[in-house]
PQR file with spaces between the fields and no chain letter, atoms N, CA, C, O and H, PARSE charges and radii, in Angstrom:
ATOM       1  N    MET     1      10.927   36.053   22.907 -0.4000 1.5000
ATOM       2  CA   MET     1      11.150   36.041   21.514 -0.0000 2.0000
ATOM       3  C    MET     1      11.871   34.244   20.219  0.5500 1.7000
ATOM       4  O    MET     1      12.828   33.522   20.496 -0.5500 1.4000
ATOM       5  N    ASP     2      11.287   34.169   19.431 -0.4000 1.5000
ATOM       6  CA   ASP     2      10.722   33.075   17.794 -0.0000 2.0000
ATOM       7  C    ASP     2      12.954   32.773   18.231  0.5500 1.7000
ATOM       8  O    ASP     2      13.937   32.988   18.940 -0.5500 1.4000
ATOM       9  H    ASP     2      10.509   34.756   19.206  0.4000 1.0000
ATOM      10  N    LEU     3      12.301   32.105   16.979 -0.4000 1.5000
ATOM      11  CA   LEU     3      13.725   30.909   16.566 -0.0000 2.0000
ATOM      12  C    LEU     3      14.156   32.264   15.130  0.5500 1.7000
ATOM      13  O    LEU     3      15.213   32.791   14.783 -0.5500 1.4000
ATOM      14  H    LEU     3      11.503   31.930   16.403  0.4000 1.0000
ATOM      15  N    GLN     4      12.844   32.373   14.696 -0.4000 1.5000
ATOM      16  CA   GLN     4      13.582   33.351   13.296 -0.0000 2.0000
ATOM      17  C    GLN     4      14.072   34.270   13.884  0.5500 1.7000
ATOM      18  O    GLN     4      15.207   34.513   13.476 -0.5500 1.4000
ATOM      19  H    GLN     4      11.986   31.945   14.978  0.4000 1.0000
ATOM      20  N    THR     5      13.618   35.115   14.933 -0.4000 1.5000
ATOM      21  CA   THR     5      14.182   36.658   15.747 -0.0000 2.0000
ATOM      22  C    THR     5      15.920   36.695   15.623  0.5500 1.7000
ATOM      23  O    THR     5      16.773   37.437   15.138 -0.5500 1.4000
ATOM      24  H    THR     5      12.696   34.918   15.264  0.4000 1.0000
ATOM      25  N    ARG     6      15.822   34.661   16.825 -0.4000 1.5000
ATOM      26  CA   ARG     6      17.089   34.375   17.994 -0.0000 2.0000
ATOM      27  C    ARG     6      18.397   34.378   16.346  0.5500 1.7000
ATOM      28  O    ARG     6      19.525   34.861   16.250 -0.5500 1.4000
ATOM      29  H    ARG     6      15.128   34.058   17.220  0.4000 1.0000
ATOM      30  N    LYS     7      17.282   33.386   15.016 -0.4000 1.5000
ATOM      31  CA   LYS     7      19.318   33.507   14.231 -0.0000 2.0000
ATOM      32  C    LYS     7      19.356   34.819   14.485  0.5500 1.7000
ATOM      33  O    LYS     7      20.367   35.336   14.960 -0.5500 1.4000
ATOM      34  H    LYS     7      16.365   32.994   15.094  0.4000 1.0000
ATOM      35  N    ILE     8      17.928   35.718   14.112 -0.4000 1.5000
ATOM      36  CA   ILE     8      18.406   37.539   12.993 -0.0000 2.0000
ATOM      37  C    ILE     8      19.601   38.117   13.665  0.5500 1.7000
ATOM      38  O    ILE     8      20.583   38.611   13.111 -0.5500 1.4000
ATOM      39  H    ILE     8      17.107   35.298   13.726  0.4000 1.0000
ATOM      40  N    GLU     9      19.316   37.950   15.270 -0.4000 1.5000
ATOM      41  CA   GLU     9      20.336   38.736   16.123 -0.0000 2.0000
ATOM      42  C    GLU     9      21.786   37.791   16.109  0.5500 1.7000
ATOM      43  O    GLU     9      22.885   38.236   16.441 -0.5500 1.4000
ATOM      44  H    GLU     9      18.518   37.549   15.719  0.4000 1.0000
ATOM      45  N    PHE    10      21.493   36.237   15.597 -0.4000 1.5000
ATOM      46  CA   PHE    10      22.494   36.011   16.014 -0.0000 2.0000
ATOM      47  C    PHE    10      23.819   35.608   14.289  0.5500 1.7000
ATOM      48  O    PHE    10      24.804   35.043   13.815 -0.5500 1.4000
ATOM      49  H    PHE    10      20.600   35.875   15.327  0.4000 1.0000
ATOM      50  N    ILE    11      22.926   36.301   14.175 -0.4000 1.5000
ATOM      51  CA   ILE    11      23.576   36.655   12.292 -0.0000 2.0000
ATOM      52  C    ILE    11      24.703   38.017   12.933  0.5500 1.7000
ATOM      53  O    ILE    11      25.856   38.198   13.326 -0.5500 1.4000
ATOM      54  H    ILE    11      22.126   36.761   14.561  0.4000 1.0000
ATOM      55  N    GLN    12      23.556   38.656   12.720 -0.4000 1.5000
ATOM      56  CA   GLN    12      24.203   40.991   13.013 -0.0000 2.0000
ATOM      57  C    GLN    12      24.705   40.292   14.074  0.5500 1.7000
ATOM      58  O    GLN    12      24.100   39.257   13.793 -0.5500 1.4000
ATOM      59  H    GLN    12      22.619   38.509   12.401  0.4000 1.0000
ATOM      60  N    GLU    13      25.613   39.857   15.551 -0.4000 1.5000
ATOM      61  CA   GLU    13      26.504   39.625   16.321 -0.0000 2.0000
ATOM      62  C    GLU    13      27.654   39.110   15.483  0.5500 1.7000
ATOM      63  O    GLU    13      28.789   39.554   15.314 -0.5500 1.4000
ATOM      64  H    GLU    13      26.104   40.698   15.779  0.4000 1.0000
ATOM      65  N    PHE    14      26.960   37.917   14.951 -0.4000 1.5000
ATOM      66  CA   PHE    14      28.482   36.376   14.472 -0.0000 2.0000
ATOM      67  C    PHE    14      29.593   38.124   13.951  0.5500 1.7000
ATOM      68  O    PHE    14      30.610   38.517   14.523 -0.5500 1.4000
ATOM      69  H    PHE    14      26.038   37.556   15.088  0.4000 1.0000
ATOM      70  N    LEU    15      28.473   39.159   12.044 -0.4000 1.5000
ATOM      71  CA   LEU    15      29.020   39.839   11.488 -0.0000 2.0000
ATOM      72  C    LEU    15      29.888   40.385   11.870  0.5500 1.7000
ATOM      73  O    LEU    15      31.050   40.353   11.465 -0.5500 1.4000
ATOM      74  H    LEU    15      27.648   38.839   11.580  0.4000 1.0000
ATOM      75  N    LYS    16      28.883   41.667   13.724 -0.4000 1.5000
ATOM      76  CA   LYS    16      30.598   42.569   14.275 -0.0000 2.0000
ATOM      77  C    LYS    16      31.143   41.610   14.848  0.5500 1.7000
ATOM      78  O    LYS    16      31.524   41.720   16.014 -0.5500 1.4000
ATOM      79  H    LYS    16      27.939   41.693   14.053  0.4000 1.0000
ATOM      80  N    LEU    17      31.373   39.848   13.750 -0.4000 1.5000
ATOM      81  CA   LEU    17      32.865   39.685   14.688 -0.0000 2.0000
ATOM      82  C    LEU    17      34.834   40.157   14.254  0.5500 1.7000
ATOM      83  O    LEU    17      35.176   40.338   13.085 -0.5500 1.4000
ATOM      84  H    LEU    17      31.064   39.759   12.803  0.4000 1.0000
ATOM      85  N    GLN    18      35.492   40.230   15.031 -0.4000 1.5000
ATOM      86  CA   GLN    18      36.678   39.862   13.793 -0.0000 2.0000
ATOM      87  C    GLN    18      37.838   39.425   14.807  0.5500 1.7000
ATOM      88  O    GLN    18      39.042   39.447   14.552 -0.5500 1.4000
ATOM      89  H    GLN    18      35.214   40.083   15.980  0.4000 1.0000
ATOM      90  N    SER    19      37.406   39.135   15.674 -0.4000 1.5000
ATOM      91  CA   SER    19      37.819   37.129   15.553 -0.0000 2.0000
ATOM      92  C    SER    19      38.889   36.540   15.079  0.5500 1.7000
ATOM      93  O    SER    19      40.023   36.765   15.502 -0.5500 1.4000
ATOM      94  H    SER    19      36.427   39.117   15.882  0.4000 1.0000
ATOM      95  N    GLU    20      38.692   35.982   14.440 -0.4000 1.5000
ATOM      96  CA   GLU    20      39.459   34.963   13.814 -0.0000 2.0000
ATOM      97  C    GLU    20      39.312   33.717   14.505  0.5500 1.7000
ATOM      98  O    GLU    20      38.701   32.669   14.293 -0.5500 1.4000
ATOM      99  H    GLU    20      37.771   35.799   14.097  0.4000 1.0000
ATOM     100  N    ASP    21      40.400   34.361   15.793 -0.4000 1.5000
ATOM     101  CA   ASP    21      39.822   32.696   17.011 -0.0000 2.0000
ATOM     102  C    ASP    21      38.895   32.316   16.340  0.5500 1.7000
ATOM     103  O    ASP    21      38.806   31.504   15.418 -0.5500 1.4000
ATOM     104  H    ASP    21      40.896   35.212   15.965  0.4000 1.0000
ATOM     105  N    VAL    22      37.643   33.449   17.254 -0.4000 1.5000
ATOM     106  CA   VAL    22      36.011   32.933   17.575 -0.0000 2.0000
ATOM     107  C    VAL    22      35.875   32.808   16.363  0.5500 1.7000
ATOM     108  O    VAL    22      35.153   31.825   16.535 -0.5500 1.4000
ATOM     109  H    VAL    22      37.715   34.109   18.002  0.4000 1.0000
ATOM     110  N    ILE    23      35.908   32.911   15.142 -0.4000 1.5000
ATOM     111  CA   ILE    23      35.030   32.879   14.192 -0.0000 2.0000
ATOM     112  C    ILE    23      35.606   31.155   14.077  0.5500 1.7000
ATOM     113  O    ILE    23      34.922   30.272   13.560 -0.5500 1.4000
ATOM     114  H    ILE    23      36.494   33.709   15.003  0.4000 1.0000
ATOM     115  N    SER    24      36.428   31.021   14.432 -0.4000 1.5000
ATOM     116  CA   SER    24      37.384   29.188   13.904 -0.0000 2.0000
ATOM     117  C    SER    24      36.083   28.784   15.334  0.5500 1.7000
ATOM     118  O    SER    24      34.912   28.851   14.959 -0.5500 1.4000
ATOM     119  H    SER    24      36.984   31.739   14.852  0.4000 1.0000
ATOM     120  N    GLN    25      36.237   28.527   16.337 -0.4000 1.5000
ATOM     121  CA   GLN    25      35.956   28.589   17.321 -0.0000 2.0000
ATOM     122  C    GLN    25      34.012   27.959   16.943  0.5500 1.7000
ATOM     123  O    GLN    25      33.405   26.993   17.403 -0.5500 1.4000
ATOM     124  H    GLN    25      37.188   28.473   16.641  0.4000 1.0000
ATOM     125  N    LEU    26      33.617   28.934   16.039 -0.4000 1.5000
ATOM     126  CA   LEU    26      32.085   29.197   16.355 -0.0000 2.0000
ATOM     127  C    LEU    26      32.070   27.898   15.109  0.5500 1.7000
ATOM     128  O    LEU    26      31.757   26.735   15.363 -0.5500 1.4000
ATOM     129  H    LEU    26      34.111   29.719   15.665  0.4000 1.0000
ATOM     130  N    GLU    27      32.277   28.153   14.423 -0.4000 1.5000
ATOM     131  CA   GLU    27      32.672   26.839   12.249 -0.0000 2.0000
ATOM     132  C    GLU    27      33.173   25.678   13.675  0.5500 1.7000
ATOM     133  O    GLU    27      32.432   24.758   13.328 -0.5500 1.4000
ATOM     134  H    GLU    27      32.531   29.097   14.216  0.4000 1.0000
ATOM     135  N    ASN    28      33.758   25.218   14.740 -0.4000 1.5000
ATOM     136  CA   ASN    28      34.072   23.903   14.475 -0.0000 2.0000
ATOM     137  C    ASN    28      32.929   23.699   15.212  0.5500 1.7000
ATOM     138  O    ASN    28      32.117   22.833   14.885 -0.5500 1.4000
ATOM     139  H    ASN    28      34.361   25.965   15.022  0.4000 1.0000
ATOM     140  N    LEU    29      32.731   24.643   16.494 -0.4000 1.5000
ATOM     141  CA   LEU    29      31.255   24.079   17.094 -0.0000 2.0000
ATOM     142  C    LEU    29      29.964   23.236   16.507  0.5500 1.7000
ATOM     143  O    LEU    29      29.617   22.064   16.652 -0.5500 1.4000
ATOM     144  H    LEU    29      33.390   25.347   16.759  0.4000 1.0000
ATOM     145  N    LEU    30      29.320   24.524   15.667 -0.4000 1.5000
ATOM     146  CA   LEU    30      28.497   24.256   13.844 -0.0000 2.0000
ATOM     147  C    LEU    30      28.170   22.870   13.734  0.5500 1.7000
ATOM     148  O    LEU    30      27.281   22.103   14.105 -0.5500 1.4000
ATOM     149  H    LEU    30      29.602   25.476   15.549  0.4000 1.0000
ATOM     150  N    LYS    31      29.442   22.841   12.950 -0.4000 1.5000
ATOM     151  CA   LYS    31      29.537   21.805   12.085 -0.0000 2.0000
ATOM     152  C    LYS    31      30.528   20.241   13.182  0.5500 1.7000
ATOM     153  O    LYS    31      31.086   19.180   12.898 -0.5500 1.4000
ATOM     154  H    LYS    31      30.164   23.464   12.648  0.4000 1.0000
ATOM     155  N    LYS    32      30.323   20.782   14.035 -0.4000 1.5000
ATOM     156  CA   LYS    32      30.171   18.997   15.513 -0.0000 2.0000
ATOM     157  C    LYS    32      28.930   19.005   16.046  0.5500 1.7000
ATOM     158  O    LYS    32      28.392   17.978   16.459 -0.5500 1.4000
ATOM     159  H    LYS    32      29.871   21.643   14.266  0.4000 1.0000
ATOM     160  N    LYS    33      28.191   20.579   16.086 -0.4000 1.5000
ATOM     161  CA   LYS    33      26.807   19.317   16.485 -0.0000 2.0000
ATOM     162  C    LYS    33      26.476   19.233   15.328  0.5500 1.7000
ATOM     163  O    LYS    33      25.517   18.471   15.442 -0.5500 1.4000
ATOM     164  H    LYS    33      28.628   21.414   15.750  0.4000 1.0000
ATOM     165  N    ILE    34      26.577   19.508   14.009 -0.4000 1.5000
ATOM     166  CA   ILE    34      25.610   19.396   12.962 -0.0000 2.0000
ATOM     167  C    ILE    34      25.428   17.731   12.288  0.5500 1.7000
ATOM     168  O    ILE    34      24.479   17.072   11.862 -0.5500 1.4000
ATOM     169  H    ILE    34      27.357   20.127   13.916  0.4000 1.0000
ATOM     170  N    LYS    35      27.000   17.491   12.483 -0.4000 1.5000
ATOM     171  CA   LYS    35      27.152   15.989   12.853 -0.0000 2.0000
ATOM     172  C    LYS    35      26.647   14.997   13.584  0.5500 1.7000
ATOM     173  O    LYS    35      26.189   13.897   13.275 -0.5500 1.4000
ATOM     174  H    LYS    35      27.771   18.026   12.829  0.4000 1.0000
ATOM     175  N    THR    36      26.839   15.687   14.854 -0.4000 1.5000
ATOM     176  CA   THR    36      25.702   15.382   15.937 -0.0000 2.0000
ATOM     177  C    THR    36      24.269   14.498   16.057  0.5500 1.7000
ATOM     178  O    THR    36      23.854   13.513   16.668 -0.5500 1.4000
ATOM     179  H    THR    36      27.211   16.580   15.104  0.4000 1.0000
ATOM     180  N    ALA    37      23.670   15.715   14.853 -0.4000 1.5000
ATOM     181  CA   ALA    37      21.925   15.692   14.697 -0.0000 2.0000
ATOM     182  C    ALA    37      22.273   14.224   13.692  0.5500 1.7000
ATOM     183  O    ALA    37      21.935   13.069   13.950 -0.5500 1.4000
ATOM     184  H    ALA    37      24.007   16.515   14.357  0.4000 1.0000
ATOM     185  N    GLU    38      23.122   14.767   12.391 -0.4000 1.5000
ATOM     186  CA   GLU    38      23.304   13.942   11.527 -0.0000 2.0000
ATOM     187  C    GLU    38      22.948   12.740   12.473  0.5500 1.7000
ATOM     188  O    GLU    38      21.880   12.129   12.434 -0.5500 1.4000
ATOM     189  H    GLU    38      23.398   15.705   12.182  0.4000 1.0000
ATOM     190  N    GLU    39      23.892   12.510   13.249 -0.4000 1.5000
ATOM     191  CA   GLU    39      24.824   11.060   13.402 -0.0000 2.0000
ATOM     192  C    GLU    39      22.768   10.012   14.269  0.5500 1.7000
ATOM     193  O    GLU    39      22.082    9.002   14.115 -0.5500 1.4000
ATOM     194  H    GLU    39      24.759   13.006   13.282  0.4000 1.0000
ATOM     195  N    GLU    40      22.826   11.187   15.011 -0.4000 1.5000
ATOM     196  CA   GLU    40      21.076   10.801   15.813 -0.0000 2.0000
ATOM     197  C    GLU    40      19.993    9.974   15.142  0.5500 1.7000
ATOM     198  O    GLU    40      19.439    8.875   15.134 -0.5500 1.4000
ATOM     199  H    GLU    40      23.384   12.007   15.136  0.4000 1.0000
ATOM     200  N    HIS    41      20.028   11.049   14.642 -0.4000 1.5000
ATOM     201  CA   HIS    41      18.805   10.674   13.529 -0.0000 2.0000
ATOM     202  C    HIS    41      19.168    9.398   12.709  0.5500 1.7000
ATOM     203  O    HIS    41      18.424    8.689   12.033 -0.5500 1.4000
ATOM     204  H    HIS    41      20.478   11.942   14.648  0.4000 1.0000
ATOM     205  N    PHE    42      20.731    9.273   12.986 -0.4000 1.5000
ATOM     206  CA   PHE    42      20.482    7.722   11.649 -0.0000 2.0000
ATOM     207  C    PHE    42      20.982    6.924   12.889  0.5500 1.7000
ATOM     208  O    PHE    42      22.025    7.051   13.532 -0.5500 1.4000
ATOM     209  H    PHE    42      21.336    9.849   13.535  0.4000 1.0000
ATOM     210  N    LYS    43      19.960    6.084   13.036 -0.4000 1.5000
ATOM     211  CA   LYS    43      20.072    4.288   13.736 -0.0000 2.0000
ATOM     212  C    LYS    43      20.085    3.310   12.488  0.5500 1.7000
ATOM     213  O    LYS    43      19.303    3.074   11.567 -0.5500 1.4000
ATOM     214  H    LYS    43      19.113    5.981   12.514  0.4000 1.0000
ATOM     215  N    PRO    44      21.614    2.746   12.968 -0.5600 1.5000
ATOM     216  CA   PRO    44      20.733    1.997   12.491  0.2800 2.0000
ATOM     217  C    PRO    44      19.866    0.489   12.589  0.5500 1.7000
ATOM     218  O    PRO    44      19.339    0.332   13.690 -0.5500 1.4000
ATOM     219  N    MET    45      19.603   -0.856   11.406 -0.4000 1.5000
ATOM     220  CA   MET    45      18.702   -1.150   11.789 -0.0000 2.0000
ATOM     221  C    MET    45      19.398   -2.150   12.805  0.5500 1.7000
ATOM     222  O    MET    45      20.624   -2.079   12.887 -0.5500 1.4000
ATOM     223  H    MET    45      20.031   -0.728   10.512  0.4000 1.0000
ATOM     224  N    SER    46      18.830   -2.932   13.465 -0.4000 1.5000
ATOM     225  CA   SER    46      19.280   -4.424   14.744 -0.0000 2.0000
ATOM     226  C    SER    46      19.053   -6.229   13.940  0.5500 1.7000
ATOM     227  O    SER    46      18.014   -6.880   13.831 -0.5500 1.4000
ATOM     228  H    SER    46      17.834   -2.990   13.399  0.4000 1.0000
ATOM     229  N    ILE    47      19.951   -6.452   13.665 -0.4000 1.5000
ATOM     230  CA   ILE    47      19.353   -7.785   12.655 -0.0000 2.0000
ATOM     231  C    ILE    47      18.105   -7.986   12.418  0.5500 1.7000
ATOM     232  O    ILE    47      17.735   -8.170   11.258 -0.5500 1.4000
ATOM     233  H    ILE    47      20.795   -5.923   13.754  0.4000 1.0000
ATOM     234  N    GLU    48      17.035   -7.989   13.683 -0.4000 1.5000
ATOM     235  CA   GLU    48      16.132   -8.406   12.847 -0.0000 2.0000
ATOM     236  C    GLU    48      15.672   -7.438   12.108  0.5500 1.7000
ATOM     237  O    GLU    48      15.089   -7.923   11.139 -0.5500 1.4000
ATOM     238  H    GLU    48      17.335   -7.839   14.625  0.4000 1.0000
ATOM     239  N    GLU    49      15.656   -6.411   12.104 -0.4000 1.5000
ATOM     240  CA   GLU    49      15.278   -5.170   11.192 -0.0000 2.0000
ATOM     241  C    GLU    49      15.559   -5.515    9.657  0.5500 1.7000
ATOM     242  O    GLU    49      14.904   -5.150    8.681 -0.5500 1.4000
ATOM     243  H    GLU    49      16.129   -6.017   12.892  0.4000 1.0000
ATOM     244  N    PHE    50      16.582   -6.227    9.693 -0.4000 1.5000
ATOM     245  CA   PHE    50      17.378   -6.380    8.644 -0.0000 2.0000
ATOM     246  C    PHE    50      16.935   -7.269    7.767  0.5500 1.7000
ATOM     247  O    PHE    50      17.173   -7.106    6.570 -0.5500 1.4000
ATOM     248  H    PHE    50      17.114   -6.524   10.486  0.4000 1.0000
ATOM     249  N    ASN    51      16.162   -8.442    8.261 -0.4000 1.5000
ATOM     250  CA   ASN    51      15.920   -9.848    8.837 -0.0000 2.0000
ATOM     251  C    ASN    51      15.493   -9.951    7.802  0.5500 1.7000
ATOM     252  O    ASN    51      15.775  -10.387    6.686 -0.5500 1.4000
ATOM     253  H    ASN    51      15.969   -8.575    9.233  0.4000 1.0000
ATOM     254  N    GLU    52      13.890   -8.933    8.926 -0.4000 1.5000
ATOM     255  CA   GLU    52      12.642   -8.817    8.295 -0.0000 2.0000
ATOM     256  C    GLU    52      12.644   -7.812    6.962  0.5500 1.7000
ATOM     257  O    GLU    52      11.485   -7.458    6.747 -0.5500 1.4000
ATOM     258  H    GLU    52      13.661   -8.578    9.833  0.4000 1.0000
ATOM     259  N    ALA    53      13.408   -7.347    6.176 -0.4000 1.5000
ATOM     260  CA   ALA    53      12.873   -6.337    5.342 -0.0000 2.0000
ATOM     261  C    ALA    53      13.530   -6.712    3.918  0.5500 1.7000
ATOM     262  O    ALA    53      13.146   -6.317    2.817 -0.5500 1.4000
ATOM     263  H    ALA    53      14.350   -7.634    6.351  0.4000 1.0000
ATOM     264  N    ILE    54      14.679   -7.621    4.223 -0.4000 1.5000
ATOM     265  CA   ILE    54      14.684   -8.942    3.198 -0.0000 2.0000
ATOM     266  C    ILE    54      13.517   -9.679    3.042  0.5500 1.7000
ATOM     267  O    ILE    54      13.220   -9.898    1.867 -0.5500 1.4000
ATOM     268  H    ILE    54      14.990   -7.942    5.117  0.4000 1.0000
ATOM     269  N    ASP    55      12.861  -10.070    3.786 -0.4000 1.5000
ATOM     270  CA   ASP    55      12.386  -11.352    3.379 -0.0000 2.0000
ATOM     271  C    ASP    55      10.637  -11.104    3.307  0.5500 1.7000
ATOM     272  O    ASP    55       9.821  -12.025    3.297 -0.5500 1.4000
ATOM     273  H    ASP    55      13.102   -9.892    4.740  0.4000 1.0000
ATOM     274  N    ARG    56      10.221   -9.283    3.251 -0.4000 1.5000
ATOM     275  CA   ARG    56      10.070   -8.068    2.812 -0.0000 2.0000
ATOM     276  C    ARG    56      10.096   -8.118    1.291  0.5500 1.7000
ATOM     277  O    ARG    56       9.066   -8.038    0.622 -0.5500 1.4000
ATOM     278  H    ARG    56      10.884   -8.535    3.260  0.4000 1.0000
ATOM     279  N    SER    57      11.106   -8.231    0.858 -0.4000 1.5000
ATOM     280  CA   SER    57      12.051   -7.672   -0.458 -0.0000 2.0000
ATOM     281  C    SER    57      11.741   -8.717   -1.150  0.5500 1.7000
ATOM     282  O    SER    57      11.436   -8.475   -2.318 -0.5500 1.4000
ATOM     283  H    SER    57      11.943   -8.296    1.401  0.4000 1.0000
ATOM     284  N    GLU    58      11.698  -10.589   -0.585 -0.4000 1.5000
ATOM     285  CA   GLU    58      12.042  -11.613   -0.568 -0.0000 2.0000
ATOM     286  C    GLU    58       9.900  -11.964   -1.103  0.5500 1.7000
ATOM     287  O    GLU    58       9.703  -12.889   -1.892 -0.5500 1.4000
ATOM     288  H    GLU    58      11.946  -10.786    0.364  0.4000 1.0000
ATOM     289  N    ASP    59       9.434  -11.664   -0.908 -0.4000 1.5000
ATOM     290  CA   ASP    59       8.226  -11.104   -0.385 -0.0000 2.0000
ATOM     291  C    ASP    59       7.418  -10.705   -2.056  0.5500 1.7000
ATOM     292  O    ASP    59       6.450  -11.154   -2.670 -0.5500 1.4000
ATOM     293  H    ASP    59       9.594  -10.913   -0.267  0.4000 1.0000
ATOM     294  N    ASP    60       8.259   -9.822   -2.255 -0.4000 1.5000
ATOM     295  CA   ASP    60       7.554   -9.057   -3.058 -0.0000 2.0000
ATOM     296  C    ASP    60       7.782   -8.981   -4.271  0.5500 1.7000
ATOM     297  O    ASP    60       6.971   -8.524   -5.076 -0.5500 1.4000
ATOM     298  H    ASP    60       9.045   -9.457   -1.756  0.4000 1.0000
ATOM     299  N    PHE    61       9.307   -9.569   -4.667 -0.4000 1.5000
ATOM     300  CA   PHE    61      10.029   -9.995   -5.581 -0.0000 2.0000
ATOM     301  C    PHE    61       8.586  -10.953   -5.951  0.5500 1.7000
ATOM     302  O    PHE    61       7.997  -10.732   -7.009 -0.5500 1.4000
ATOM     303  H    PHE    61       9.966   -9.940   -4.013  0.4000 1.0000
ATOM     304  N    LYS    62       8.303  -11.556   -5.409 -0.4000 1.5000
ATOM     305  CA   LYS    62       7.599  -13.708   -5.474 -0.0000 2.0000
ATOM     306  C    LYS    62       6.510  -12.784   -5.355  0.5500 1.7000
ATOM     307  O    LYS    62       5.918  -13.164   -4.346 -0.5500 1.4000
ATOM     308  H    LYS    62       8.782  -11.736   -4.549  0.4000 1.0000
ATOM     309  N    ASN    63       6.164  -12.205   -5.622 -0.4000 1.5000
ATOM     310  CA   ASN    63       4.726  -11.149   -6.231 -0.0000 2.0000
ATOM     311  C    ASN    63       4.825  -10.630   -7.693  0.5500 1.7000
ATOM     312  O    ASN    63       3.709  -10.594   -8.212 -0.5500 1.4000
ATOM     313  H    ASN    63       6.645  -11.896   -6.443  0.4000 1.0000
ATOM     314  N    ASN    64       5.631  -10.297   -8.351 -0.4000 1.5000
ATOM     315  CA   ASN    64       6.380   -9.776   -9.135 -0.0000 2.0000
ATOM     316  C    ASN    64       5.571   -7.322   -8.404  0.5500 1.7000
ATOM     317  O    ASN    64       4.856   -6.469   -8.930 -0.5500 1.4000
ATOM     318  H    ASN    64       6.537  -10.326   -7.930  0.4000 1.0000
ATOM     319  N    LYS    65       6.181   -7.405   -7.381 -0.4000 1.5000
ATOM     320  CA   LYS    65       6.315   -6.294   -6.478 -0.0000 2.0000
ATOM     321  C    LYS    65       7.201   -5.636   -6.981  0.5500 1.7000
ATOM     322  O    LYS    65       7.540   -4.845   -6.101 -0.5500 1.4000
ATOM     323  H    LYS    65       6.762   -8.098   -6.954  0.4000 1.0000
ATOM     324  N    PHE    66       8.116   -5.377   -8.337 -0.4000 1.5000
ATOM     325  CA   PHE    66       9.244   -4.278   -8.129 -0.0000 2.0000
ATOM     326  C    PHE    66       9.802   -4.101   -9.507  0.5500 1.7000
ATOM     327  O    PHE    66      10.052   -5.178  -10.048 -0.5500 1.4000
ATOM     328  H    PHE    66       7.841   -6.020   -9.051  0.4000 1.0000
ATOM     329  N    LYS    67      10.011   -3.253  -10.077 -0.4000 1.5000
ATOM     330  CA   LYS    67      10.821   -2.577  -11.090 -0.0000 2.0000
ATOM     331  C    LYS    67      12.519   -3.379  -11.349  0.5500 1.7000
ATOM     332  O    LYS    67      13.382   -3.725  -10.542 -0.5500 1.4000
ATOM     333  H    LYS    67       9.808   -2.379   -9.637  0.4000 1.0000
ATOM     334  N    THR    68      12.401   -3.473  -13.624 -0.4000 1.5000
ATOM     335  CA   THR    68      13.214   -3.806  -13.266 -0.0000 2.0000
ATOM     336  C    THR    68      14.582   -2.469  -13.956  0.5500 1.7000
ATOM     337  O    THR    68      14.303   -1.700  -14.876 -0.5500 1.4000
ATOM     338  H    THR    68      11.700   -3.192  -14.279  0.4000 1.0000
ATOM     339  N    SER    69      15.652   -2.484  -13.415 -0.4000 1.5000
ATOM     340  CA   SER    69      16.706   -1.546  -13.630 -0.0000 2.0000
ATOM     341  C    SER    69      16.033   -0.732  -14.703  0.5500 1.7000
ATOM     342  O    SER    69      15.399    0.259  -14.340 -0.5500 1.4000
ATOM     343  H    SER    69      15.878   -3.109  -12.668  0.4000 1.0000
ATOM     344  N    ALA    70      16.110   -1.096  -16.247 -0.4000 1.5000
ATOM     345  CA   ALA    70      15.508   -0.739  -17.074 -0.0000 2.0000
ATOM     346  C    ALA    70      14.327    0.365  -17.177  0.5500 1.7000
ATOM     347  O    ALA    70      14.385    1.398  -17.843 -0.5500 1.4000
ATOM     348  H    ALA    70      16.625   -1.901  -16.542  0.4000 1.0000
ATOM     349  N    GLN    71      13.274   -0.059  -16.399 -0.4000 1.5000
ATOM     350  CA   GLN    71      12.298    0.707  -15.971 -0.0000 2.0000
ATOM     351  C    GLN    71      12.475    1.355  -14.916  0.5500 1.7000
ATOM     352  O    GLN    71      11.332    1.505  -14.482 -0.5500 1.4000
ATOM     353  H    GLN    71      13.227   -0.899  -15.858  0.4000 1.0000
ATOM     354  N    LEU    72      13.339    1.949  -14.058 -0.4000 1.5000
ATOM     355  CA   LEU    72      14.013    2.966  -13.874 -0.0000 2.0000
ATOM     356  C    LEU    72      15.016    3.787  -14.583  0.5500 1.7000
ATOM     357  O    LEU    72      15.378    4.893  -14.181 -0.5500 1.4000
ATOM     358  H    LEU    72      14.267    1.827  -14.410  0.4000 1.0000
ATOM     359  N    VAL    73      15.357    3.336  -15.413 -0.4000 1.5000
ATOM     360  CA   VAL    73      15.883    3.935  -16.471 -0.0000 2.0000
ATOM     361  C    VAL    73      14.887    4.908  -17.035  0.5500 1.7000
ATOM     362  O    VAL    73      15.046    6.107  -16.806 -0.5500 1.4000
ATOM     363  H    VAL    73      15.063    2.438  -15.740  0.4000 1.0000
ATOM     364  N    SER    74      14.206    4.624  -17.517 -0.4000 1.5000
ATOM     365  CA   SER    74      13.094    4.614  -18.858 -0.0000 2.0000
ATOM     366  C    SER    74      12.517    5.902  -17.639  0.5500 1.7000
ATOM     367  O    SER    74      12.932    7.044  -17.834 -0.5500 1.4000
ATOM     368  H    SER    74      14.078    3.650  -17.703  0.4000 1.0000
ATOM     369  N    LYS    75      11.851    5.724  -16.781 -0.4000 1.5000
ATOM     370  CA   LYS    75      11.303    6.857  -15.939 -0.0000 2.0000
ATOM     371  C    LYS    75      11.880    7.903  -15.524  0.5500 1.7000
ATOM     372  O    LYS    75      11.419    9.044  -15.477 -0.5500 1.4000
ATOM     373  H    LYS    75      11.513    4.796  -16.623  0.4000 1.0000
ATOM     374  N    TYR    76      13.262    7.398  -15.108 -0.4000 1.5000
ATOM     375  CA   TYR    76      14.301    9.194  -14.796 -0.0000 2.0000
ATOM     376  C    TYR    76      14.912    9.695  -15.990  0.5500 1.7000
ATOM     377  O    TYR    76      15.169   10.884  -16.175 -0.5500 1.4000
ATOM     378  H    TYR    76      13.636    6.472  -15.147  0.4000 1.0000
ATOM     379  N    SER    77      15.143    8.754  -16.807 -0.4000 1.5000
ATOM     380  CA   SER    77      15.995   10.214  -18.294 -0.0000 2.0000
ATOM     381  C    SER    77      15.067   10.384  -19.064  0.5500 1.7000
ATOM     382  O    SER    77      15.454   10.093  -20.196 -0.5500 1.4000
ATOM     383  H    SER    77      14.934    7.788  -16.657  0.4000 1.0000
ATOM     384  N    ARG    78      13.535   10.858  -19.056 -0.4000 1.5000
ATOM     385  CA   ARG    78      13.073   11.243  -19.791 -0.0000 2.0000
ATOM     386  C    ARG    78      13.281   13.207  -19.571  0.5500 1.7000
ATOM     387  O    ARG    78      12.778   13.977  -20.390 -0.5500 1.4000
ATOM     388  H    ARG    78      13.221   11.094  -18.136  0.4000 1.0000
């Protein structure tokens, strides 16, 4: 069974539920799983990665590879 079919079947079963307690449990489980997935996706930089990013930014600035805030405002206010 493919994912789309499973989703549809789950929604159909969910719509049949009459227990507010079960619905609350499913809501809490979904929120917890979404939060966990987001936390797993977010990986903090190491100190080395952070320092490398700073070095690249400083090099870009020295080589005029940047946009001013006025340029950005102009670009996105059209």
